N, C-alpha and C positions, 0 to 999 in steps of 0.2 A: 743408131750407130754406136751406142754405148754398150760395152761388153757385159756390164753388170746391171743392165736396165731391168726395172720392174714397172711396167706401164700401169698407171692408175686408170680406173674406170672413169668415163666421162660423167660430169655432174648430171644428176637426174632432173632434167628440165625439158620443156617443150622448145623446139627449134623453130624460129619464125621464118627462116629462109635457108637456102643452101649456104649462103655466105656466113650466116650465123653459125651453122654447123661447122664450117671450115675453121672459123675463129675458135670455137670450143675445142675442136680436135687439136689445133695448134697449142692450146693451153694445157693439153695433157702432157705431163712432165716425165722425164726419164730420171729415175732415182739412181744416183751413183754412190759408191762407197766413200768412206772418209779418206781424205788425202793423208791423214796421219798426224794431226796436231796432238791429239790425246796420246796416241801410241808412241810418239816421238820419232816416227819415221820421217816427219818433217823436222829438220834439224834447226838448231837455234839461229844459224846464219841465214835462214830463209825467212825469218820473221823480223819485221821492222814496225816502228810506230812513230808518230809525229813528235811525241814527247813522253816523259814519264814523270809522275809526281815526285818520286825519288828512286834510288837504286833498287829498292825492294820490290818495285812494281814495274819492271821493265817489260818490253814487248814479249820477251821469252816466257814470262809468267802468264801470258794470255791463252794458255792451252785449256781446252775443255776439261773440267773436273780437276784442274790444278788445286792442290791443297796447301793452305797456309801451314807453316811448321810451328809458329808460336803466335801469341797475341801481341807481341811487341811490334808496334807500327814501324819501327826502324829496322826490323829484321830484314835480312837480304832475301828472304824467301816469302814474298807476299802471296796472297791468294788470288792473283789475277793481274792483268795490265791495268794501270791507272794513269790517266793523262795529267799533265801539268795544268792546273786550273788557270794559269796566267796566259796560256796559249789560246789563240782565237780559232785556229783551224785544227781539227782533230782527225786523225786517221790511223787505222791499223792495217798493215799490209802483209801479204803472203806471196812469196815467189815459189812457184811450183817447179822451177828449174827447166821447164819445157812447156810447150803448149798443151793444155788439157781442156776437157769439156766441163766447165763448172755448172752444177745444177742446183746448188743451194748452200746455205750455211746454217749452222746450229749455234745459237748464242746462249750465254749464261752470265749471271752476275758474278761479283767478287765473292770468293769464299772468305767469310769473316764471322767470328763469334759475336761481334758487337756492331758492325756497320751493315747497312742495307743499301748497297751500291749496285746499280745495274743500268744498262742502256735500254731505253724504252722505244726508241725509233732510230732508223738509220737508212742511209742510201748505200748502194753497192756500185763500185766502179771497177773497170777492167782496163788492162794495158798490156801491150807486148814489149814495150821498151822502158817502162817505169817513168816515162816523161809525159806522154800524151795519154790522158785518161778519158774513158767514156762511161758516164753514169748510166746504169740500167734504166730503160724507159719502158713504160707499159703501153705505149702507143699514143698516149695523150700528154704525159708529163713524166718527170723523173719519178721512179717507183719508190715510194716511201714504205719501208718494211717496218712492221710493228714488232718490237723485240720482247723483252722480258717484263714480267709483272712482279717477280721476286728474284732473289739472288741465286737460288739453287736450282730451280726447275729449268731444264734445257727447252728451248723453243726453236723449232725448225722453220726456216723460210725457204720455200722452193721457188725456183725461177720458172717462168712460163715456158722457156725453152733453153736448151743448153747454150752456154756462151763459151766460145773458143778463145782462150787467152792464156798468157803465161802468168800475169800478176792479177791479184784481186785485192781490192781495198774496201774496208768497212768505214763509212763516214758517219759517225754518231751525230744525231740531231737533237735528241733529248735524253735525259737520264735522271735517275733518282739518286739523291745523295751525291757522291763523287762519280766522275766518269770512269767507270771500271768495267772490264769486259773479259770474258773467257769465251773461246769459240772453237768450233770444228768446221772444216770446209769439205763439201761434197764435190767430188770430181772424178771423171773417168779419163783414162788415157785415150788419145785419139786412135781410131781403128788401125791406122798405118804407122803408128809411132813405134820407135825402137823400145824394146822392153827395158824397164829399170833394172839395175843390177840386183835389186832385192826381189824382183818378181819371180814367182815359182809357178811352173806349169805342171800340175799333177800328172804323173805317168803311171798311176796305180788305180785300183778300183775302190779306194776308200771313200767314205761318205762325208764330204766336207760341208756340213751345214749344222745349224743349231737344232737341237732336238728338245721338244718339251717333254713333259712327263710320259705321256702316252707314246710318243715317238721313241723316247729312250728305251722304254720297256719293250717296244716292238723290235728295236735294233738289237737289243740283247738276246731276244728270242731267236732272231734270224741267225745270229752268230752261234748260239747254242745248237741250232739245227744243222748248221754247216760243219760244226766241230763237236759232235755229241760225245766223242771219246775223251776229250780233254777239257770240256767246259761244264760248269754247273751254275745255275742261277739260284740264289737264295736271298732272303732279306734279313737284315740285322735288327729290324724293329720298325716302328711306325712314327711318323711325325705327329705333331699335335693336331693336325688336320686329317690324320688317318692315312696319309700317303706312305707307301712302303719304301724303305731305304734299301734299294736293291744292290746286291753284290754279285760280281761274276768271279767265280773261281776258275783258274786255268792251271791244270796239272795233269800229269799222265795218269793219275788215279783220283779224279775229282770226288770230293765228298769224304776223303779218308786222309787222316794224318799218317804219313809213312815215317817209321822210325829212321832217324838220321837225315831226313829231308827238311830243310828250314822252311819257315812260313814267312811270307812277305806281304806287305799291303801298301797300296796307293789309295788315298782317299781324296775327294774333291768336294767342293760345294759346301764347306762349312759356313761360308757366307754366300747366300743364294744368288747375289748379283755378281759374283766372281766366277764367270762361267767358262773360261778357257780350259781350266782343269777338267771340267766335266767332259768337254768335247775331246780333249787329248786322251782321256781314259777310254772313251768309246772308240776312238781311232786306234788306240793300243790294243784293245780287244780284237778289232777287225784285223789288225796287222799280225798279231800272234797267231790267230786262227789261220789266216791265209798263208803265212810263211811256214807254219808247221805242216800244213797240207802240201806245201811245195818243197818240203824237205830242206828248208834252210837250216844248216848245221848249228848255227848260233842259237836260233830260236828253239830248235830241238833240245839243245843242252839246257836252256833256260826252263822250258816247260817240264822236261823229264827230271830236272834236278831241284826245282823249287816249287812249292805250292803258293801260287800267286793269287792274291785277292785284290780286286779292283772295285771300288765303290765310287761311282761318279757323282752322287748327289746326297750329301749328308743333311742338307737343308732344302728338301724339295718344295716346301711351302714358300720359302723366300725366293727360290728360283722362278716359280710360276708368276710371282709378282713382277720380277725383273723382265721375264720373257714377254709378258703381256705388253710392257712398254717398248721393248725392243732395244737393239743396239743403239747406243748414244743417247737415247731419249729418257732413260732412267737417270736420276741423279746419283751422287756418290753413295747414298745411303739406302735407297729403295731396294728391299729384298735382302739387305745385309743381315738382319736379325731374323730369328724364327718368328712364327705367327704370334707367339707369346712374348716376344721382345728379348729373347736371349741371344747373346753372342756365344755360339757353341764353343768356339775355340778357347774362350776364357771362362767356361762354365764347369770346370773340373775341380776336384778337391785340392785345396792348397796343402800339399804334402811337403813342400819346401820348408815352410815354417816349422813343421813338426820335426823334420830332420835337423835343421839348423839349430833349433832350440835344444834338441837333445845333444847335439855336438857341443854346444856351449856348456852344458852340464856334465859332459864326459860320459854320457849314457850310451854312446854308439861304439861298438855294436852290442855291448853287454845287455842293455835293456831295450834299446830301440835299434832295429836293424838298419843297415845302410842300403837296403833294397826291399822290394815288395812290402813297402810301408802300408799298413792297413788303412782303409778308408774310415774316417771318423764316423762313429755310430749315427750321429744326427744328420750327416750330410744328405743322404737320399731323401730325408723328410723335409728338407729345406727347399730353397729356390733352385730347382734343377729341372732343366728342360727334358721332356721325354726322349728327345733325340740324344741328349747326353747320356741318359741312363742306358739307352740301347747300345751306344758305342762302348760304354764301360763294360757291360755284360759281354759284348762281343770280344773285347780285349781280354777279358778274364778267362773265357772258354777256349781261346785259340792261342797257341804258344808262338806268337809272332816274335821274330828276331829283329827285323828291320822294317821301317816304313817311312813314308813321307806324305804330308798333306799339301795339296796344290792350292795356292791362294792367288790373289791378284791385287792390283793397285800399286805395285812396286815391282822392281826387277832386281831380285836379290835372293840369296839362300841364307836362312838363319838356322842356328843350332842352339840347343839348351846350354845353360839354364835360360829360361825366358823371364824368370823373376829375379830381381836384383838382390844381391847379397848372399853369398858371393856369386859372381857371374860364372865361375868355372865349375864344371862337373869333374868328377874323378876321371872321366873319359874324354877330356878336352881334345887331346890329339886325335883320337878316333873320330869324334864328331867333326873336327875340322877336315879330316880326310874325306869323310862322307859328303860333307857340303861341297868341298872342292871337286869331288868326282862329278857331281851334277853340274856345278857352275862352269867348269872347264871343258865339259863335254858338250855344253850348250853352244850353239853357233854364235850368239851375240851377247850373252849375259855378262861377259867380262869386258865388253867394249865400254870402258869407263870414261872414254873421252866424250861420250854422249851425255855424261852425268847420270845421276839417278832420276827418278820421275819427278820428284818434288824438291830436291836439294842437290848440292854437288855430291860427287861420289863419296860414300862414307866407308868404303870397304878396302881402301888402300890398293885398288886395282885388282882385287881378288874376286869380287862378286859375292863374298860371303861375310857374315858377321855374327857374333854372338847376340842373340835376340835381346838379352837384358841390357846390352850396351847400346842397343838401337832404340827399341821401344819396350821397356819392361812391362810385363803383365803378370797378374796373379792368377793362379789356377788354370794354367794352359794345358792343352792336350798333350804337348810334347813333354813337359815336365812330369805330368802324371804318368805318361807312358814309361818314362825312364825310371821313376821312383816306385811305381806300383807293379810293373810287369818287367819282363826281360827285354822289351822292345826298345831299340834306339830309334827315335823319330825326329825328323827335321821338317822345316817348313820351306816350301819352294814358292816364291812369289814370281809369277810367270810374266808379268808385264804391267806397264802403266795403265793400259786400257782394261778395265775390269770386264767389259762386255765387247770384245772386238767384233768387227763386222764379219759376216760370213765369208766374204772374199779374202779375209786374212787367215783363215784357218789352215789352208794348205801351207802357207809360209810358216805358221807357228808350229805345225807338225814337223816340218823340215828342221826348224830350229831346235826342237825338243826331242826328236826321235832317238838319237844316239844317247842323249843324257838319260832318258827314261830307261833304256836298256842297260846302260853302264851302271846305273845306280842299283838296279835289281841284282846285278852280278856281285855287288859288294856284300851280299848276304853270306857269301862263302868265305869272307875274309876273317881269319882268326883260327879258333880251334873248335872242335866238336867232338862228341863222344856219347857213350852210354854208361850209366852208373848201375852196377849190379852187385849182388852179394855173392858169397862163395858158393851158393847153390844155384847160381845163374838166374836168380829172380831180379827183375828190374826194381830199382828204388826210385820212386817218384818223390818230388819235392826235396831232393837233396840239394845242398848249397854248394856252388862252385865259386871258390875264391881265388883271385890272382894276386900274388904278393906285390905290394906297391901300388895297387889300384883299389881304393876303398869303395868298391861297388861290386856286389856279388850278383850272380844269377842262379836260377833254380832249374832242376830237371823237370821235364814235362811229365804228364801222367804215364807216358810210355818209357820213362827213364832216360830219355835222350836230352842233350843240351847243346847249345851253340853259344860261344862267347866271342864277340867281335873284338879283334885285337890287330894292331899293326904289326908288321914283321919284327921279330925279336925273340929272345929267350925268356921264358916265364916259368916261375914256380907256381904250380896250380894245385889247389887242395880241394878234395871233395869231402863233405861232411853230411851226415844224416843221423837223426836221432836213433840211439840204440846201437850205433856202429862206431868203430874207431876210425878217425879220419885218415885219409891217405893223400900223400903229396907226390906229385910227379913233375919232372922237368919237361916242358912242352916247347917245341920250337915252331915258330911261325915264319915261313919263308916268303919269298916274293913270287913264287909260282902260283898259278891259279888253283883254287880249291882250299878248303879249310884243312888244317892238320888234325889227324885223328888222335884223340887223347882221352881214352876211356879209363874207368876206375872199377876195381873190385874191392868192396868193403867187407871187412869181417866184423861180426858182432862184438861189441865191447864186453869186457868181463862182467860188468854190472848187468848188462842186458842178458847174458847167459845165466847168471845167478837168478835173476827175476824169472826167467823162463823155467828153470829147474824147480824153483820154489812154487811157481804157479801149477806145475804139473803134479807136485806132491801135496798141494794144498796147504803148504806152510808159508809163513811170512818171515823174512829175515828180521832178526832182533835189532840189528844196527844197520845204518846206511853205510855201505862200504864205498870208499873212494877208489875211483878208477885210476 
């Protein structure tokens, strides 16, 4: 009767009688999806416990994969629910707010750097009124479930048959260290129950399931076959285990950079066990292909006006590890790093220290530029993942304007700088706008009354924060993108559950669809143009400076540029070696589309003299000042 059932096969054994066979069939279980402890669909007021050791270990901390925020035992954000040792009866209770079919629980110990606390055995009880409780029975006695043997590895206990009830209680019987617990509950709605306000029934043809490496590659191939005129599959490199890092390009002229058309990227899977971004990008590929073929005007404008690159898995090795364990059963770390142990997001050159050190010495921009800072010579010979090297090469050969990487484990949008000191970029207001665009277009990301995943809301109700103010890191992908290329990049943390159950994908697509589209459209915000000389030749690598913003961009090999800016009036200057600079007043309005602001540069006097001398075979005796 469960809508999400996946029936297990019967145990491989000989049956002594028909009655024996019937008993074994009765033991075949129905696997239901998580009720939502980890994802926070289960709200704090639905969780109760018999006691708590102190305020930092309340019942609300007992969610699967809850993370401690500090090592301070008195901190208000502990790594699980812990009971008061003085109490004699212990229980942890969940109210589903309606009758459901419970089919199992997943338990985990307390997250702690120093303590090894977990529940090793427990009973399970059910109730419809929270007063009268029935302990689950195996036909002979109360069923004692064996729990955890360490604090981190989730252990699933499956019931012999679904139990219909509103409330469920865990009754710990034995534990290691202190009595501490984190858990998830598996439950299906009743067949005839009214839908929950958050339930979504898909009304499209998109594929809402998890895809391993082979299935992902096949899915991308199918999309390419359905939309051959606007899609192209390529790979940006290989993982340490030799898996290709596939990208899907979606454009009206795939495979070609068109002058004046900006390039955009979404990437996912930097951490292999943060899988929602992977599936959202596969869904976005399907959606754009389908809607383009159906003449959706908004999608037509996007595809015809932007060269979109979607990379669903930057760490395919890590994903395969997490996928093998499945949703809920991998711990917080399994598959997070590459096969060689690298955190790709933090594996990029530290260009921040180079820039800030130069600023302290007054070298910017005379000696050290404020943009396109070179990679240190020894960096690529050091501890760098092959995945990181591939991403850097991809960034350098493609003139990206805007991008975002999709991550998980929190529900927040962050913007650079990611490294502390100082936390603000020269484009702080622009980055805040970009982050706000995604957060406020998302259906639930700014619902801060639910708090964040592991602490209270830290965003002031906005859903966005400067990364350095939250969790500062060195050598991030976002800071590198901003300081080494033209691309503005942010991080989108899609939710508390790193590996949501397949049944939740339709709802997550609904939550993110508008935000994914609205953020791509921001690539047109600001000014754009082409830099040429007086003979109409394009000038590549010209520098575009905006007065008052100490961060420049450069023209692409085709002479075109894009500069993201908020509405306003700007004095913009184009410079190139051998040419006299030109300054223009460029207006950015509130209407859709970037303002055209092109430049025609004339050769400088010194450049003309050098050209004449070279033609006559003579060298000037003195260096003239321009």
